[in-house]
N, C-alpha and C positions, 0 to 999 in steps of 0.2 A: 346576568352574566354567570357564567359558572365558575367557582373559583377552585382553586388547587387547594386539596388538602395536605396536612402535614402527613398523613401517614405515606402519601404517595411522594412527598418531598425528601430528597436528601440532604443531610447536612453537608455532605460534601461539596454539594451545589453551591451552599452559602460562604462556604470558604474560599472556594474559586474565586466567586464572584467579589468576595471583599478583598482577595487579593491582586483583583486585575487592577488594570489602570483606571485612574479617574474617568476618562473618556468611554472607557469600556463597558464601566458597570452599568449605566442606562440602557445602553445595548443590550447586554446579557439579561436584566432584568423584566425589560418590554419581550424579548424572546423567550423567555421562561414563562410568563403570564400568558402570551398566545399559544404556547402549546398546550397549556392546561386548559384554558380556553376552548380549545377545540376539541380536546381530547381530555376531559375531566379524570379519566381513570389513567393517565398515561404515567409511566414511571420514569424516575430519573437513574441514571447510573453514568459512574464516570467509566469512561473508556476510551483509551490510549491517551487518558489524560485529559481529557476534555469532558464537559457536560453532555450527555446524550439520552434522547428520549427512547424510551423502550414502550412500545404496544405490538405484542405477538411477535416481535423482533423489532430492529432497530430502525424508528421513524425520520428521525433528524439529530442534528447536536449543533453545538454553535462553539465557539473558540474565543480567546481571547489571546492577543499578541503584544508585542512591544508597541508597534505603531498602528495597528487596525486589529479590528474585531471581525468575526465573520461566523456563518449559517449556513447549513445547508440541509439536502437529505440524503436518506441512503439509497433509495432508488429514484435519484433525481432524473435519470435516464428516461424512465417511464412515466414521470409525470407529462401534464399535457404542456404547461408552460404558458398559459395564455397571455401573460404579461411580460415574456422575455426576460425572467429575472436570470436566468442562468447562462453562461458563455455559451458562445457559437458551437465550439467543439466538444464542449460537455465532458472534457477528460481533466477538468481541474480538480476533481474529488469532492468530496461532500464539504470542504471547506474553502472552496473557491472565492467567495465574495469576499471582497475588503472594505470595511466600512469603518469610518474615521468619528463619525458621529452620529447620535440615535436619530437625528433627523432624516439619515439616508437611508433609514429601513424602509421597505414599503408601506402603504398604508395597512392598518389592521386588518382591515377587510380580506384583504387580497392575501397576507400573510395566513390568516385561518384558512382560507379557501385552500391555500396549496397543503397546508399540513393535514388539514381532513381526507384529501385526495391521498397523501401519503399514507394515512393511517387505514383509509380503505383499500389500499393495494395491499398491504401486511394482512388485514384481514381477509382479504379475496385469498390470500396465498400466494400470490404471484410472486415468481420470484423474476432475478435479474437475469438476464442471460447470458450464458458460460463464456468465460472470454475465448475468442477463437485462440487454436494453437498456434504457436509460430511455426514456420516452416525450419527442420532441422539445421544447425549451424555446420558449416563447413568449416573443417581447418585445413589450412595447406602445410603441407608436410615437408620438408626440405628434401628435397630429391639425395643427400648423401645420407640422411636417416634412413627413408625409403629404401635406397638400394643395400642399406647393413637391415634393416628388417626382412627383406629378401633373402638372407643368406641365412637367417634363423627363422624358423617356423614356428618354435616355440614362444620368442620373443613377438614375433608378428599377431600370434593369435592373441596373446595377451593383449597387445596393442590395440587390436581390432575390437576385441571384447571389453576395453576401456569406456568410460563415461566421454562425453566431449571434454568436460573440465580435465581430467586424468591425462589425457592425450595433451591437451593444451598445455599442461605442466612441464611436460617431458620438451614439447617442442621450443616453449620460451626458454627453458633452461638452455638449451642448444642454440637457439638464434642469438641469444646475447651475450655470447661467448664473444669476448673482442678481438682473439687470437685462434689463428687456425688449430695451432697445437691443442689450445683450449677445448677446441668445438670436437676435436676427432677425440679429444679424452673421454668428454662429456656421451660423446655417442658408444663409444663405448661401453661405458657403465650405463647407461642407459639399455643397452642390449643386455647386459650381464642381469641388470634387476628386473628388465622384462620376461627374462627367459627364466625368473624365480618367481615372475608372479606379482611382482613387487610395483607398488606405484610411486611417484617421484618422491614422493614425501613421507614412505613407510617408516621411516625412523621416527617420526613423530605422531603416527596413528595409535601407539599404544600409551602415549606420553598422558 
C-alpha cells in the first residue's frame, strides 16, 4: 500500500489534527491516509482554515467541528456517487457530511474509489458547471419617490443608472421613516443628492 511521504505532508495538518476534538482525530487521520493511498503525489494545503488535498486543483478536504467532523470533494456534483454518500440535493458544499465517530466513515475501498475518481476529474481538466445567473432583482420604488424623480431628470438619470444595492439604500432610507414629515424631507434630500450624482452613503465613501 502506498504511503504518504513527509515531502507532501503539511505540518499545518499535523497541528490541525492535534488540536481537533479527541473523537475527530481518528476520523481525520484515516481520511488523510486514504487520500494519500489513492493518490501518493497529492499535496496538503490549509484552505479556508481546513485541511485540503490538492492535485491539479482541489480534490477534496476534511474538517473538524465542535460536535462532528466531515469530509467532501470539490467536484462532488460531477462524481458518480455509486454508494450514495452525498446528500440528495448535493447543495451542502464540500463539508456536507457529519461524522461523530470513525466507524461512521465508509469502507476504505469505497473512499479510495471516490478519491481516485475526484483526482481523475482534475487530471482530465473537467470543470464544474458555471452557476446559473439569477434573474435581475426588481426593486419596488415608492410612488412618492417615483413622482419626485419624474420632476428632476438629472436625479432620475442618476437613480436609474445606479446598481440595485445603491437604489435599495435610498428606497429603504425613505420607507423606514416613521413620520410623514420625515419621509418628505428624506425624499427631498434624495433628489438633491441624486441630482449631484451622489449615492445614499456618499459621505463615507472616501473615509
